[in-house]
Every structure is written in C-alpha cells, then in structure tokens.
Residue frames as a rotation matrix with the C-alpha (Angstrom) as fourth column:
MET 1
0.581 0.813 0.032 -0.10
0.813 -0.582 0.029 -0.02
0.042 0.009 -0.999 -0.05
PRO 2
-0.031 -0.613 0.790 1.58
0.606 -0.640 -0.473 3.23
0.795 0.464 0.391 -1.05
GLY 3
0.542 0.113 -0.833 2.75
0.820 -0.286 0.495 5.56
-0.182 -0.952 -0.248 1.57
ASN 4
0.928 -0.172 0.330 4.46
-0.061 -0.945 -0.320 8.94
0.367 0.277 -0.888 2.15
ILE 5
0.545 -0.832 -0.104 8.30
0.821 0.505 0.266 8.10
-0.169 -0.231 0.958 2.37
LEU 6
0.911 -0.281 0.300 10.38
-0.129 -0.889 -0.440 11.24
0.391 0.362 -0.846 2.86
LYS 7
0.128 -0.922 -0.365 14.21
0.909 0.257 -0.329 11.29
0.397 -0.289 0.871 3.23
GLN 8
0.914 0.148 -0.378 15.29
0.337 -0.794 0.505 13.83
-0.226 -0.589 -0.776 5.66
ALA 9
0.753 -0.641 0.146 18.32
-0.492 -0.697 -0.521 16.06
0.436 0.320 -0.841 5.52
ASP 10
0.180 -0.609 0.772 19.99
-0.931 0.147 0.333 13.95
-0.316 -0.779 -0.541 8.21
GLY 11
-0.688 -0.409 -0.600 19.62
-0.646 0.721 0.249 10.80
0.331 0.559 -0.760 6.03
SER 12
-0.814 0.476 0.333 16.84
0.033 0.611 -0.791 9.44
-0.580 -0.633 -0.513 8.17
ILE 13
-0.782 0.623 0.034 13.45
0.203 0.203 0.958 8.41
0.589 0.756 -0.285 6.70
LEU 14
-0.750 0.650 0.121 10.05
-0.389 -0.287 -0.875 9.92
-0.534 -0.704 0.468 7.84
ALA 15
-0.911 0.410 0.039 7.39
0.300 0.595 0.745 7.46
0.282 0.691 -0.666 6.80
ASP 16
-0.118 0.992 0.041 3.81
0.680 0.051 0.731 8.56
0.724 0.114 -0.681 6.68
ASN 17
-0.027 -0.060 0.998 4.61
-0.326 -0.943 -0.066 11.75
0.945 -0.327 0.006 8.77
LYS 18
0.803 0.459 0.380 4.74
-0.495 0.159 0.854 9.48
0.331 -0.874 0.355 11.84
TYR 19
0.906 -0.389 0.167 7.55
0.266 0.830 0.490 6.80
-0.329 -0.399 0.856 11.83
LEU 20
0.520 -0.824 -0.224 11.17
-0.849 -0.527 -0.033 7.88
-0.091 0.207 -0.974 11.99
ILE 21
0.902 -0.381 0.203 13.59
0.394 0.919 -0.024 5.36
-0.178 0.102 0.979 10.59
MET 22
0.482 -0.848 -0.220 17.30
-0.743 -0.528 0.411 5.96
-0.465 -0.035 -0.885 11.11
GLY 23
-0.101 -0.695 0.711 20.13
-0.057 0.718 0.694 4.23
-0.993 0.030 -0.112 9.27
ALA 24
-0.350 -0.239 -0.906 20.80
-0.883 -0.239 0.404 3.15
-0.313 0.941 -0.128 5.74
GLY 25
0.743 0.669 0.020 19.30
-0.615 0.695 -0.372 -0.43
-0.262 0.264 0.928 5.67
THR 26
0.398 -0.675 -0.621 22.89
-0.438 0.455 -0.775 -2.04
0.806 0.580 -0.115 5.32
VAL 27
0.528 -0.260 -0.809 24.77
0.614 0.774 0.152 -4.42
0.587 -0.577 0.568 7.29
GLU 28
-0.589 -0.798 -0.129 27.18
0.694 -0.418 -0.586 -1.57
0.414 -0.435 0.800 8.46
ASN 29
-0.940 0.338 0.050 24.32
-0.332 -0.871 -0.361 0.94
-0.078 -0.356 0.931 9.07
PRO 30
-0.690 0.724 -0.017 20.96
0.711 0.682 0.171 -1.01
0.136 0.106 -0.985 9.61
TYR 31
-0.222 0.715 0.663 17.64
-0.143 -0.696 0.703 0.74
0.964 0.062 0.257 9.77
ARG 32
-0.988 -0.043 -0.150 16.73
0.143 0.130 -0.981 1.36
0.062 -0.991 -0.122 13.28
VAL 33
-0.386 0.916 -0.109 13.04
-0.013 0.113 0.994 0.34
0.923 0.385 -0.032 13.34
THR 34
-0.764 0.258 0.591 10.41
-0.631 -0.105 -0.769 0.75
-0.137 -0.960 0.243 16.12
TRP 35
-0.796 0.576 0.184 7.74
0.543 0.815 -0.204 -1.75
-0.267 -0.063 -0.962 17.05
ASP 36
-0.096 0.813 -0.574 5.21
0.028 -0.575 -0.818 0.98
-0.995 -0.095 0.033 16.35
CYS 37
-0.282 -0.069 -0.957 6.13
-0.904 -0.316 0.289 1.11
-0.322 0.946 0.026 12.83
LEU 38
-0.955 -0.190 -0.228 6.07
-0.250 0.928 0.275 -2.80
0.159 0.319 -0.934 12.52
THR 39
-0.692 0.722 -0.022 2.75
0.484 0.442 -0.755 -3.13
-0.535 -0.533 -0.655 14.46
SER 40
-0.358 0.516 -0.778 1.09
-0.552 -0.789 -0.269 -0.45
-0.753 0.333 0.567 12.16
ALA 41
-0.866 0.045 -0.497 0.69
-0.425 0.458 0.781 -3.19
0.263 0.888 -0.377 9.55
SER 42
-0.839 0.535 -0.096 -2.20
0.486 0.657 -0.576 -4.40
-0.245 -0.530 -0.812 11.59
GLN 43
-0.316 0.660 -0.681 -4.34
-0.324 -0.750 -0.577 -1.54
-0.892 0.038 0.451 10.38
THR 44
0.102 0.373 -0.922 -4.24
-0.931 -0.290 -0.220 -2.65
-0.350 0.881 0.318 6.71
TYR 45
-0.398 -0.332 -0.855 -3.09
-0.665 0.747 0.020 -6.25
0.632 0.577 -0.518 6.53
ILE 46
-0.397 0.402 0.825 -5.62
-0.616 0.550 -0.564 -8.71
-0.681 -0.732 0.029 7.95
PRO 47
-0.884 -0.067 -0.462 -5.89
-0.430 0.503 0.749 -11.63
0.182 0.862 -0.474 5.54
ARG 48
-0.740 0.673 -0.006 -8.73
0.627 0.685 -0.371 -13.37
-0.245 -0.279 -0.928 7.33
LEU 49
0.138 0.886 -0.442 -10.89
0.382 -0.460 -0.802 -10.23
-0.914 -0.058 -0.402 6.50
GLN 50
0.440 0.027 0.898 -9.53
0.893 0.098 -0.440 -9.96
-0.100 0.995 0.019 2.94
GLN 51
0.959 -0.249 -0.133 -7.49
-0.239 -0.967 0.084 -6.89
-0.149 -0.049 -0.988 3.83
ASN 52
0.725 -0.608 0.323 -4.19
0.637 0.771 0.020 -7.53
-0.261 0.191 0.946 2.09
ASN 53
0.655 -0.458 0.601 -2.25
0.163 -0.691 -0.704 -4.31
0.738 0.559 -0.378 1.95
ILE 54
0.341 -0.684 -0.645 0.99
0.932 0.153 0.330 -4.25
-0.128 -0.713 0.690 3.59
PRO 55
0.928 0.074 -0.366 2.10
0.048 -0.996 -0.079 -0.49
-0.370 0.055 -0.927 4.10
GLN 56
0.742 -0.649 0.167 4.86
0.112 -0.126 -0.986 0.71
0.661 0.751 -0.021 2.14
ARG 57
0.336 -0.557 0.759 6.68
-0.838 -0.546 -0.029 1.86
0.431 -0.626 -0.650 5.30
VAL 58
0.305 -0.343 0.888 6.94
-0.547 0.701 0.459 -1.82
-0.780 -0.626 0.026 6.30
ALA 59
0.907 0.037 0.420 7.24
0.282 0.687 -0.670 -3.39
-0.314 0.726 0.612 2.80
MET 60
0.713 -0.701 0.031 10.33
-0.443 -0.485 -0.754 -1.05
0.543 0.524 -0.656 2.09
LEU 61
0.339 -0.629 0.699 12.15
-0.908 -0.026 0.418 -2.85
-0.245 -0.777 -0.580 4.82
ASP 62
0.855 0.193 0.481 11.96
-0.105 0.973 -0.205 -6.24
-0.507 0.125 0.853 3.16
GLY 63
0.736 -0.605 0.302 15.34
0.597 0.370 -0.712 -7.34
0.319 0.704 0.634 2.21
LYS 64
0.278 -0.559 0.781 17.14
-0.355 -0.815 -0.457 -4.60
0.892 -0.150 -0.426 4.27
TRP 65
-0.360 -0.474 -0.804 19.12
0.675 0.462 -0.575 -4.90
0.644 -0.750 0.153 7.34
ILE 66
0.387 0.648 0.657 17.51
-0.162 -0.653 0.740 -3.70
0.908 -0.392 -0.148 10.53
ARG 67
-0.801 -0.487 -0.348 18.07
0.265 0.232 -0.936 -3.20
0.537 -0.842 -0.056 14.19
ILE 68
0.062 0.905 0.422 15.39
-0.276 -0.390 0.878 -3.30
0.959 -0.171 0.226 16.76
GLU 69
-0.799 -0.358 0.483 15.08
-0.534 0.053 -0.844 -3.42
0.276 -0.932 -0.234 20.64
GLY 70
0.200 0.980 0.011 12.81
-0.752 0.147 0.643 -5.90
0.628 -0.137 0.766 22.34
TYR 71
0.252 0.015 0.968 12.27
-0.783 0.590 0.195 -8.89
-0.569 -0.807 0.160 24.61
MET 72
-0.243 -0.336 -0.910 13.89
-0.765 0.643 -0.033 -12.26
0.596 0.688 -0.413 23.27
ALA 73
0.437 0.363 0.823 12.68
-0.739 0.666 0.099 -15.75
-0.512 -0.652 0.560 24.10
PHE 74
-0.532 -0.696 -0.482 14.84
-0.837 0.520 0.173 -18.83
0.130 0.495 -0.859 23.58
PRO 75
0.364 0.485 -0.795 13.66
-0.319 0.867 0.383 -22.29
0.875 0.114 0.470 22.99
LEU 76
0.514 -0.058 0.856 13.64
-0.840 0.170 0.516 -24.15
-0.175 -0.984 0.039 26.41
MET 77
0.684 -0.165 0.710 15.84
-0.203 0.893 0.403 -27.01
-0.701 -0.419 0.577 27.29
LEU 78
0.847 -0.472 0.244 18.57
0.406 0.276 -0.871 -26.48
0.344 0.837 0.425 24.62
GLN 79
0.294 -0.840 -0.455 22.25
0.820 -0.023 0.572 -26.00
-0.491 -0.542 0.683 25.27
GLU 80
-0.733 -0.455 -0.505 22.46
0.129 -0.822 0.555 -23.42
-0.668 0.342 0.662 22.53
SER 81
0.359 0.929 0.087 19.93
0.443 -0.088 -0.892 -21.68
-0.822 0.358 -0.443 20.28
SER 82
-0.806 -0.509 0.303 20.10
0.505 -0.324 0.800 -20.74
-0.309 0.798 0.518 16.63
GLU 83
-0.410 0.705 0.578 16.67
0.280 -0.506 0.816 -19.21
0.868 0.497 0.010 16.63
ILE 84
-0.843 0.145 -0.518 14.83
0.432 -0.393 -0.812 -16.83
-0.322 -0.908 0.268 18.94
LEU 85
0.150 0.892 0.427 11.68
0.910 -0.293 0.292 -14.91
0.386 0.345 -0.856 19.10
ALA 86
-0.935 -0.353 -0.035 12.15
0.350 -0.902 -0.253 -11.09
0.058 -0.248 0.967 19.25
MET 87
0.017 0.993 0.118 8.94
0.885 -0.070 0.461 -9.39
0.466 0.097 -0.880 20.66
LEU 88
-0.187 0.117 0.975 7.59
0.005 -0.993 0.121 -6.12
0.982 0.028 0.185 21.69
ASN 89
0.494 0.464 0.736 6.32
-0.737 -0.226 0.637 -7.46
0.462 -0.857 0.230 24.99
GLN 90
-0.625 -0.645 0.439 7.64
-0.780 0.509 -0.363 -9.66
0.011 -0.570 -0.822 27.71
TRP 91
0.581 0.800 -0.150 6.38
-0.801 0.595 0.067 -13.19
0.143 0.081 0.986 27.39
ASP 92
-0.314 -0.734 0.602 7.93
-0.816 0.533 0.224 -16.51
-0.485 -0.421 -0.767 28.86
GLY 93
-0.765 -0.039 -0.642 5.98
-0.487 0.688 0.539 -18.83
0.421 0.725 -0.545 26.61
CYS 94
-0.517 0.546 -0.659 3.43
0.662 0.743 0.096 -19.81
0.542 -0.387 -0.746 29.22
CYS 95
0.243 0.685 -0.687 2.41
0.955 -0.046 0.293 -17.64
0.169 -0.727 -0.665 32.17
ILE 96
-0.049 -0.339 -0.939 4.38
0.547 -0.796 0.259 -14.34
-0.835 -0.502 0.224 32.32
GLY 97
-0.753 -0.387 -0.532 3.66
-0.114 -0.720 0.684 -11.51
-0.648 0.576 0.498 29.96
VAL 98
0.294 0.878 -0.378 1.51
-0.525 -0.182 -0.831 -11.01
-0.799 0.443 0.407 26.88
PRO 99
0.009 -0.288 0.958 1.65
0.605 0.764 0.224 -13.58
-0.796 0.577 0.181 24.02
PRO 100
-0.682 -0.282 -0.674 2.90
-0.286 -0.745 0.602 -11.85
-0.673 0.604 0.428 20.79
THR 101
0.605 0.796 -0.013 0.84
-0.081 0.045 -0.996 -11.37
-0.792 0.603 0.092 17.74
PRO 102
0.368 -0.522 0.770 2.22
0.918 0.337 -0.210 -11.83
-0.150 0.784 0.603 14.14
TYR 103
0.619 -0.151 0.771 2.71
0.335 -0.837 -0.433 -8.00
0.711 0.526 -0.467 14.07
ASP 104
0.631 -0.444 0.636 4.74
-0.716 -0.649 0.257 -7.58
0.299 -0.617 -0.728 17.17
ALA 105
0.497 -0.566 0.658 7.09
-0.109 0.711 0.694 -10.68
-0.861 -0.416 0.292 17.01
ILE 106
0.385 -0.552 -0.740 10.05
-0.896 -0.032 -0.442 -11.40
0.220 0.833 -0.507 14.67
GLU 107
0.942 -0.206 0.264 11.30
0.157 0.968 0.196 -15.00
-0.296 -0.143 0.945 14.11
VAL 108
0.547 -0.820 -0.166 15.08
-0.814 -0.568 0.120 -14.64
-0.192 0.069 -0.979 14.45
LYS 109
0.922 -0.382 -0.055 17.56
0.346 0.881 -0.324 -16.90
0.172 0.280 0.944 12.73
LEU 110
0.744 -0.633 -0.216 20.93
-0.314 -0.615 0.723 -16.18
-0.590 -0.470 -0.656 14.32
ALA 111
0.566 -0.629 -0.533 24.23
-0.631 0.086 -0.771 -16.25
0.531 0.773 -0.348 12.24
VAL 112
-0.566 -0.784 -0.255 26.04
-0.272 0.469 -0.840 -17.86
0.779 -0.406 -0.479 15.24
PRO 113
0.335 0.739 -0.585 24.22
0.403 0.449 0.798 -19.95
0.852 -0.503 -0.147 17.87
VAL 114
-0.238 -0.359 0.902 24.18
-0.600 -0.676 -0.428 -18.57
0.764 -0.643 -0.054 21.33
LYS 115
-0.594 0.086 -0.800 24.08
0.557 0.761 -0.332 -20.13
0.580 -0.643 -0.500 24.76
PRO 116
0.371 0.762 0.530 21.11
0.231 -0.629 0.743 -18.91
0.899 -0.153 -0.409 26.70
GLY 117
-0.655 -0.528 0.541 21.91
-0.299 -0.476 -0.827 -16.88
0.693 -0.704 0.154 29.84
ARG 118
-0.957 0.163 -0.240 20.26
0.290 0.556 -0.779 -17.41
0.007 -0.815 -0.579 33.20
ARG 119
-0.329 0.845 -0.421 17.33
-0.147 -0.486 -0.862 -15.20
-0.933 -0.222 0.284 32.35
HIS 120
-0.970 -0.238 0.042 16.96
0.016 0.108 0.994 -16.50
-0.241 0.965 -0.101 28.77
THR 121
-0.366 0.873 0.323 13.21
0.896 0.425 -0.133 -16.92
-0.253 0.241 -0.937 28.90
TYR 122
0.724 0.669 0.170 12.68
0.690 -0.697 -0.195 -13.11
-0.013 0.258 -0.966 28.84
ASN 123
-0.199 -0.886 -0.419 15.79
0.788 -0.399 0.469 -11.20
-0.583 -0.237 0.777 28.06
PHE 124
0.873 0.449 -0.190 15.78
0.279 -0.780 -0.561 -7.74
-0.400 0.436 -0.806 26.71
GLY 125
-0.268 -0.961 -0.071 18.25
0.324 -0.160 0.933 -6.53
-0.907 0.227 0.354 24.18
THR 126
0.215 0.101 -0.971 18.92
-0.746 -0.625 -0.230 -5.47
-0.630 0.774 -0.059 20.53
VAL 127
0.098 -0.180 0.979 18.71
0.484 0.868 0.111 -7.78
-0.869 0.463 0.172 17.53
SER 128
0.081 -0.063 -0.995 20.04
-0.766 -0.642 -0.022 -6.95
-0.638 0.764 -0.100 14.06
GLY 129
-0.424 -0.162 0.891 19.76
0.311 0.898 0.311 -8.82
-0.851 0.409 -0.331 10.84
LYS 130
-0.964 0.166 -0.209 18.37
-0.250 -0.292 0.923 -9.08
0.092 0.942 0.323 7.33
PHE 131
-0.479 0.874 0.079 14.55
-0.463 -0.175 -0.869 -8.38
-0.746 -0.453 0.489 7.53
LYS 132
-0.950 0.312 0.006 11.97
0.156 0.459 0.874 -10.38
0.270 0.832 -0.485 5.62
VAL 133
-0.291 0.953 0.080 8.21
-0.740 -0.171 -0.650 -9.62
-0.606 -0.249 0.756 5.41
ASP 134
-0.777 0.105 -0.621 6.92
-0.311 0.794 0.522 -13.13
0.548 0.599 -0.584 4.73
PRO 135
-0.106 0.861 0.497 3.37
-0.994 -0.078 -0.076 -13.72
-0.027 -0.502 0.864 5.69
TYR 136
-0.962 -0.175 -0.210 2.74
-0.152 0.981 -0.121 -17.17
0.227 -0.084 -0.970 7.02
LEU 137
-0.331 0.914 0.236 -1.03
-0.943 -0.312 -0.112 -18.10
-0.028 -0.259 0.965 6.83
VAL 138
-0.981 0.138 0.137 -3.11
0.117 0.981 -0.155 -20.95
-0.155 -0.136 -0.978 7.78
GLU 139
-0.263 0.878 0.399 -6.49
0.945 0.151 0.291 -20.91
0.196 0.453 -0.870 5.95
ASN 140
0.141 0.252 0.957 -6.26
0.393 -0.902 0.179 -17.13
0.909 0.351 -0.226 5.81
TRP 141
0.978 0.087 -0.191 -5.33
0.209 -0.305 0.929 -16.70
0.023 -0.948 -0.317 9.41
LEU 142
0.412 -0.896 0.165 -1.94
-0.363 -0.328 -0.872 -14.85
0.836 0.299 -0.460 9.86
VAL 143
0.890 -0.158 -0.428 0.34
0.437 0.565 0.699 -16.85
0.132 -0.810 0.572 12.07
GLY 144
0.048 -0.901 -0.432 3.63
0.647 -0.302 0.700 -15.06
-0.761 -0.313 0.568 11.27
LEU 145
0.960 0.246 0.137 4.69
0.265 -0.626 -0.733 -12.08
-0.095 0.740 -0.666 9.34
TYR 146
0.679 -0.733 0.028 8.36
-0.688 -0.650 -0.322 -11.09
0.254 0.200 -0.946 10.06
GLN 147
0.855 -0.512 -0.078 11.59
0.516 0.829 0.215 -12.80
-0.046 -0.224 0.973 10.02
LEU 148
0.666 -0.741 -0.082 15.29
-0.729 -0.670 0.137 -11.83
-0.157 -0.031 -0.987 10.63
GLU 149
0.924 -0.381 0.035 18.05
0.375 0.881 -0.289 -13.80
0.079 0.280 0.957 9.07
SER 150
0.081 -0.997 0.017 21.76
0.686 0.044 -0.726 -13.81
0.723 0.070 0.687 9.67
ALA 151
0.687 0.370 0.625 21.02
-0.165 -0.759 0.630 -12.02
0.708 -0.536 -0.460 12.87
SER 152
-0.434 -0.760 -0.484 23.08
0.508 0.237 -0.828 -11.20
0.744 -0.605 0.283 15.87
ILE 153
0.652 0.758 0.006 22.02
0.415 -0.363 0.835 -10.06
0.635 -0.542 -0.551 19.38
GLN 154
-0.637 -0.709 0.303 23.35
0.025 -0.412 -0.911 -7.64
0.771 -0.573 0.280 21.85
SER 155
0.546 0.832 -0.099 21.94
-0.013 0.127 0.992 -8.29
0.838 -0.541 0.080 25.34
ASP 156
-0.002 -0.499 0.866 22.69
-0.963 -0.231 -0.136 -8.48
0.268 -0.835 -0.480 29.04
MET 157
0.819 0.352 -0.454 22.66
-0.236 0.927 0.292 -12.27
0.523 -0.132 0.842 28.88
C-alpha cells in the first residue's frame, strides 16, 4: 500500500509523517526500526478479513538490514539456540507476559548460535539482521509475518 516516504536532510526517513527510521538499511548501518512502525501493519493487513495491504513503510524494509530492541525468548531445554523470538512485550511462553501477535514478533535466525543466559526466557536486548516480510497463513489466518536472518543479538545475557 503506497505511503508517504520522505528522506530527511540527516539521512533518516520519515514514513507517513509519523514513523522515523534512522540508518541506511545496510549491514554496516541497519535501519533502526520501532515496534510502532511494524505493528502498524495490523491496520491494513488482515488476511482473514480480505485486507491484504502491507503498508509501504513496512514493505520497504523487506530485504534490508534492520536493528530493533525488544524482548527475546529462547527455546527451552537447549544447550544453545540458533533461533529466537524477538517481541515487543515480555512473554515467557506460558504464564508471564503477553503472548505476541504476528505484528509484534519477529522469528530470528541467528548467524552464530548462542548459549542462553540465566534469564533466557525473557531477556531484553537489541537484535540486528536481514529483515523479511513473509506472511505465514493457515486458512487465511495470519500466524507469522516477520523474519530476521543472519542475525546477531546484543543483550545483558
């Protein structure tokens, strides 16, 4: 869905007069994206209601390198993890926090596996990698939307 994408004098992007995106979308200088920008796709992309418009401010990130802060959940009972879930809200997979929606979670594939820290079920930090907008549907119900590949994390683990 077309949007209003303006390049600012400082090199940042102002999308739809609301979402400020810093960086260049490269490995060396990834876009710094907010959850507010990513979750805004929920306003126009709802496949079960035949609303299939991904906003340009989100679609333009596809294939670019991004960096985002959030909570990270590791698979339990593993010695090291090559995949994590980055989320807007804290969630332990069961009882603590708010379960993520497809709009506020990113499936992350790490370039190098990491060993979970003592607080690995709800760690907060920054994750960087190559972003993909890749809707995963089950009978028109959106199950997943975002992926991050070749990623690395910076955290207090």
